[in-house]
C-alpha angles and dihedrals in degrees: 000000000000091000092054091047093053090048093051092047092051092049090050092053092050091050093049091049092049093047092049093051091051094051100041113104116243112254119241128207133202117262104250089208096049115119093026118146116262119256112270094229092217117138121189114205119235089219116115114268119250109277101020092214140016148150126270109284095034121121119238133182124220116197113236143143132215095038101117097080088059101037093119097045110031125102130206125220127194109199088332097313120114113247128199112252109228099179145344130204138155092282101049151298133290119211137176115238106242122233090244095049126126133187113288147096124321116229139185115221126198110182103311096336120099132195113196126217137182129306121274117200115223110206120218146143095290116074140160110269106242091196090069106099101203106099100158100029125182125336093228141022122313107212105181143007130208113200115209126215092259093053097257115132134220112207126195133186143103098307129124099188140036126193087348090287098118098079097091099027112027121237102205117185097312134063144152127231137184116254087268097051104263114142112258111204094193091095104095100214094134105179094002115194130324090208126056130278114214103176143020132190136173130241126215092253092059095258121126135226119215126188136179136096109322140112099190140050123183108316094348099097118187092350099110132073103207097293136062144152125250130200117244090263093057099257117126117263102244143180138192117247132187111244127194093270105016139337134286141195110239138164111291090219100078104187142076147139137261097241142039123303118221099188141000127208133190129203113176104318096330119105124206127188134190128192145097107315140119106198141045111224133203128177120232115205130200101053122130128213122262091274093051093235108099139038117271125190118225122197122201117208135196126190104255119156124211095313128066141160125209135197114234092267093053098257118137119268100219092185089077119081092323132141104219092188094057096031094232139088124277114257096267116186117359091221142029122313109222101180145344145195128216114212123214090250091059097255114136126212117204127194131182141095108320138111100200141039116199086346093303122116113271116152106209095309134065138159118218132208120231090272093052097256121131115276103223092189088074103099101209090131113192092354119213129329093226137021126306116220103191145006126199133172131214115204093200098054094030091225136131115220121211127194128181150100096299125119099195137032120200087346095306121116109250106151102220099316130079142165119215128197118233091267090057097253120134120264098222093189086081123063130166120229120253111280136200118260090246094053116100126185107210101174138020134167136174122233122222091264093054098258116133131223114207130187136173140098108319139120104197141029123193091345094308123111112252120163113214095308137066145153118227132193125236093279099046102263124128106272107244113243094010100081101064095104120108127253121301113238097220137345135308113228102177140019134193122195126212137150129239127225090276093055094251119144115256118193122193111211122199133169137086109326136119101192138042123178091349090304126113112259123180098213092293136069139141126231131202121220108202 
């Protein structure tokens, strides 16, 4: 009886469930795409505009369809700059190239919707220098360039190839080029460095100092602490030392630091380095292991923070910013050092993100005497309100150029760019335009004629679209006719100015960028200012 009851109950539940499912109304949901705006129906052709290039003020036609319904409301943008619409028909749109235009894509805008078209090249007084032979460049960032007396250049960085010529014989972090960018194989770097080289400087005897983040160079594996000296031919300057059991050939520069070096400077035979480190290191040879059978390397260390000076052999120069009583360096800056400049008289200017130097006020900039103490004759006043990224000097204009994230310098509004006189006081004839909070100027340098090249991460300057690169006049305005190039795909870190046979200014640009004026650029290119 109980079995039949359970069977009947189960059958009844199944029937009720089935009946309910048959009678329940099907649920409906809102269409998530309902109420969306209709498609514009505009199609921009990928064909080149007619003409493909032209100066500001010229009229150009972009092929397009579907424009007529919007002829009274649409806008046209050329690389972000509004362009005057001259005419619209069923085949396309004619626009006048605006005075502020630069090379880039043309685009039709209706309200907040944009349809992109092809690139139009705006011609101006700044062009790529076709006499520069490097067309592929380096595969990674070029951090510094040393120009030799004969015009050849030694480049250092984080690259492993140049002009696709490093496949068979590696090009690791250091190379030599002709003055026009061809690879010069006469530099005997062999395996180079597996780390990165951030800076290079020359010594009076023709040798070179390199610094960065590396422990090896060529066959000297694990024998370097982020800085060493090279012979003029690129081989490491070496010496023979007596070890516990035998002898060994080691780097002649026996000194270094425990962290990365940002920049090296030379003045006479002295070598100064700045970076992110806490100890000076020196190798001591001739020790045996605890059993007295094998060689053992000992390393002496001294507390040195972010700023150090070496003698030519790598030993520590304790006359520079050093507390002899405590056997360690003075505190130095209380924040990161971003850049520096060594003057011919041996004084060193540091910039970065710090508010004190050796516990004395120094807002992001300070000049040091030869012993590392603050030079109070440098009239930088209250310094900058925020960090300074770079400092450069032009011997023709006698001006220091600062770039960074600051908005004021010595209490005067400057908006991330500033010119200083040789005594450190602000040159108030120059003033940068107001910038967005997200814009950062990472590098700036004056040319011999007073014009300024600026690079960084920014999209506009003075209300005009500029993409990471611009040329300013002596007062800080965009130089008319020299800002027609397209966006820079990265950041310039270093420039070198020369002149060609016609007396035109050539500027070598190196850094971390893969595009200049809508053309591929492997972290190096050269521009011509007509």
